[in-house]
N, C-alpha and C positions, 0 to 999 in steps of 0.2 A: 534462590529460595531464601528467605530474611532467616539470619542469625541471630539471637539472643544473648550481651551478654550481662551477667549480673553480678554487680558490686555487693561486695559484703556488706549489711547493715552497719551504723556508727559504732563505734563500743566495741566491734569484733575483731579480731585477731585477721589481718588481711595476708597473703602472701604478696599480691601485687597491687598498688594502687593503680596503675595503669592499664586498664580495661583497652588499650591498641595492643600492647604487650604481646609478641608473638601472634599478631596476625601477620596473611600472606605478604610479599611487597607488593602482589599487587592494591593495595589497600589504601597502600604509600606516595603521592605524587611524587617525591625524590627518588624512591626506587622506581616507579613504573612509568613513569610521566619524560621523568629529569634526566631520561637515559638516549643514546643512540634513536633519532629514529628508525631506523631500520629493527630494529628490537622492542619496541610500542608495541604492543597486542594487545585489544583493550576486551579481548574475550576469556572470562574465566572459567566458564562451564559453560557449554553447548546442552538445552534441556533435551535433545533429540538430535540424532544422525541422519542422514538423508541415502540413502542404498542407491545404487544403480538402476536397481529395477522399480522401486518409488518413480509414480507420476507424480512429479511436480507443475504444479501452474502458478505463471507469476500475475500480479495487475501493477495498477499503480502509477508514480509518475514517470517519467523520461528516464532515469536512472535505472528504475526496477529492469530494463530490458537489458541493464550489463549481467546478470545474475542468469536470465533465461540462456543470455548467450555462451557464458561463459559454462551451465550445465551442458549442452548441447556440444558444444566442443569438446568437454573432456568425457564423454559419451554416454552420459545420464541422460535419465529419461524424461524431458522434456515433454507435457503431455500439448498437444498439437489437434484440437475438436472442432477446428473450424477452417482445413488447410486449405492456399488457394494461387494466385499468384502473388509474389511478393513487393510487386509493384504498386499493388492496391490491399495496399496493407494486411495480406496474410501471414502469419506467423509472428508478428513480430509480437503477437498475445496468445495464447493459445487461440480464444473466440476473438474476431475482427473486432472489437470493443473500443479500440483505441486506449489515449491518457486516460487515468481513472484520478485525476485529482485530489477529491476528499472523499471522505469517509460518508457522509450523504451519499454521493453518487454509488459507490461500491454497494451501498445498502440498499437503493433503490434498483440498479441491474439487480440484486438476486432478487426483487419482491416484482419487478416486472418479468425475469426469464419465470417468474413463477404464477404469473397472473393474479396476485396480491397488489401489484398498483399499474391501473391502466392511465398514462399521463394522459392530458386533454392535447398536446403539441405531440402529431403526429406524423408529417411531413413539413419543411418548410421551403418556399419558394425561393431559389438565387438569383441573382442580378440576371445572369445568362438563359432563365426562362428552366430549368432544371433542375432535381428534387434534391434535398440527401434529408438523412435522420438525424432530429434534432439532437441526439444522446450521444453522437459517433458523426459529425458532421463532414470526416474531415478524411473518412476511410475509402472513398470512392470517389477518385481525384475527378473521374469525370460527370459525376453526378448518377440521379437517377431520373427517367424517361416522365414518369410520373407517377402522383401519390402510392398507387397499386403498386407500384414497382419496389417502393421503399416498401409497403406491407409485407412483399412476400419475400423480402431478403432480411426485411426485420424476424421473421421468423423462422426463417432457419439459422437464420443469426443468434436467437435466443435461445432454441435447442440444441445448439451448440455452447454455450453457455449453463445451461441445465448437465449436461453432460459431462464436463470440467468441471463443477460443483461438485457431482454423486464421483465422480470416477478419479480425481487427485487425491494424492495419499499428503501432500504436502503444499498447503497454500500460503504462498508467500505476496503479501501485497507492503507495499513502498509508501508510507503517507506524505505530500508532496503538497496540499497548500493547504490554505484554512479557509481564504478569501474565494467566494464563486457568486452566482447567478441564478437566481432562479424566477419562477413563474410564481408569479402571486396570485393566481388562480386557482394552483392543486399546487405551488410548493415543490416542483420536479427542477429538479436542478441539472445545468447541465454545463459544458465542459467548456465552452466558447463564453464570451462574454455577446449579449446585443451589439449588430452592425459591425463586428470582430470578422474576416473571412466572410462575408456576403450573407452573416448570419442576419436576420430579419430586425428592427431596430422599433421597440414597440413599449405602450406602457405597461404591458402586464410583465415584463423585466423587473426585478428589484435586485441590486447589490447584497450579500447577506457577509459574514466574517462570522467562521464559526467558532464556539468557544468551548474551551477545556470541557465542560458537564455537557455540552451538544454530542460531542463527539464521543466520549467515554459511551454514551448511552446507544450510540449511533453502530459503533464497533461493539456492543456488550450485544446487540441484538443482531448483526449481523453473524456475529461469531455463532450464538446459538441458535439462528437461521439456518446457517450452515450444518450443525451438528445434528438436524433434524435428517437432513437429508444421506448426511454423512458423518457417523459415529465418531470415524477413527483418524477424521483428517487430523493434521500437525500445522500450526499455522505458527508461519516467521512475518516478525514486524520489522519493519525499516525506516529511517526518515531519509527522505532527499537531501542530500547534503547543498543541492542546486538552490541558489540563491532566486524568490521573486524578480520575473521578467519585470512587471510592475506591479504598482501597488494602487487599488483604488480610494484607498484612507486618505485622510488628509493630515498626512505627514509624511516624513522622507522614506523612499524606499528601503534602505537600508533599517529603519528601527522597524516597520512592517515585517519584513524578512526574517527580522530576528525575534519578534512576536511570536509570528507565523511559527520558524521552526521551535521553538522555546514551547510550545502551545501544543505543539505534536508529540514532541520527544514527552511530554508528561501523558500524556494520551495510554503512548504505547507502554510508560512505565507502568501507571496505573491497570493495563488490561493484563501485561506480563503480569504483576502483582500476585492477581486475582485470579486467572483463569489457567486451568490445565491445558497441559498441551500445547501452550501459545509462550513463542521464545521472541529475543527483539536479537537484533545485528546490528552493531553499532555502524555502521557504515556512514551514516554521519559526523560521529564522532573523528571517526580513520580519518576523513578528510580535511575536516574543519578543525580539528585539535591544533594546539599552538605547535606539537613536538614538530613538524615539517615546515614553519614558518609559513604557511599557505600558500605554497612550493607546486600544490596539488591543481591550482587553479591558474585558468591559461589569462592572456590577458586583460579578459574582459572584465575577470575575474568572477566569472560567473561558470563558464565550461570549466569539466574539470578534465584534465590530459591524464591521458593514454595512463601512464605512469601513476596515477592516483585511482586509476580504474581498477591496475594491475595488484595495485598493493592490497584495495577492498577486496580483490577476490582468489587473491593468495590467502589471505585472511578466512577467510568465510570457505574454502576448501580445506583448510588446513583444521576446521574445527566442526566442518557439518558435513559435507562429505565423506562419504566410505563405499570401501568395496563390501566391507562384511555387511553380516547380519544385521536386521533393525526392531526394536521391539515395535510393535505393535499392541493399540487396545483403545478401546470406544472411551470418549471424551462426552460422549452422550448427556444430557443432562447437569453436566456441569458449574453452568450459571443459567438457573431458570428463567424463561423469561412468560409471563401472561400473554396469553394468547386467546381467539373466540374460536367460538367453534370452525366458524363460516373460515375462517384462516389457516386452521390445522387441515381442514379437509380440501382445501384447495392445495397444501404441498403435497398431500397424499393422493390428490389424483393426476398429477401429473407426473408417469411413469418419465512528438512531441507539439501538440495541439497550440497550446497557448504561446508556442513562439509567431502564431499569426497576429498577434498582438499588435504587436511592431511593424507588421506587413504594411 
């Protein structure tokens, strides 16, 4: 929560002319960052805690999986609504939706689950003749026999997605990418680009790099929609520290990575400033901050080393995980979003993929 510091008007007596005097050590770089690396903890105050009985759901880029594994390993209640064989990508996330790299993907997952968005693309045929779900093309390694099997599995999957959204006490979303590929027919966003890992390559696809304004609007809409079906859910945002594996922009991948991560970080900041019951956890800052001299990255300068993951999760556990009682309240209506009657009726009616780029 923002703190306002007011200076006395010119001409009036002032006890101090320095508004920073008296601020905590965390406000000063020399005292909070230019110290021993293992003493740097960028979390000042958590807005909420996660209890052992809380049902926690995660989604987002690959880095999001570290949080789910830590919760499960420490005996917390990681929510799985679509159980099955690990080899077939069950249990990686609560439901078998794979990586959700962009905010628009997350919003469309919710809207598809509740019948608010019916994409034109329903099943894609691979080169080997098997079929895949366009919105989770790698969750079933052997593919599906025909489009009808894709549809049956998708129906089961989206039912599990609805259960996840309605039953989770805490939803953790890791923002990963701004670059995406979408259908020019209906705007559906896919996790993989055309021609990657057997995906069809045709003219109905287009590249899009989401702006801060677009992502803020999408995330605001998602939170408002989620709170219609789950008013008490607490939401934790993080930004993945993993750089882009490739960029489609006509610029260096390092420049695109910095631009993308900066935009995502601004989105997270905008949302946490305006939304109740939403907090930001600085996994991005812990890994990429200069205090560790970038030693948390492996030799490829992209993969995060185990010790980096451990440091992130130790700080996460210290501030967010508790065995004590947890405050529960409703956040419904915190950020009203305009909806038409049909959309409201439909909501009430229903009781590391990107690695393929370099293959």
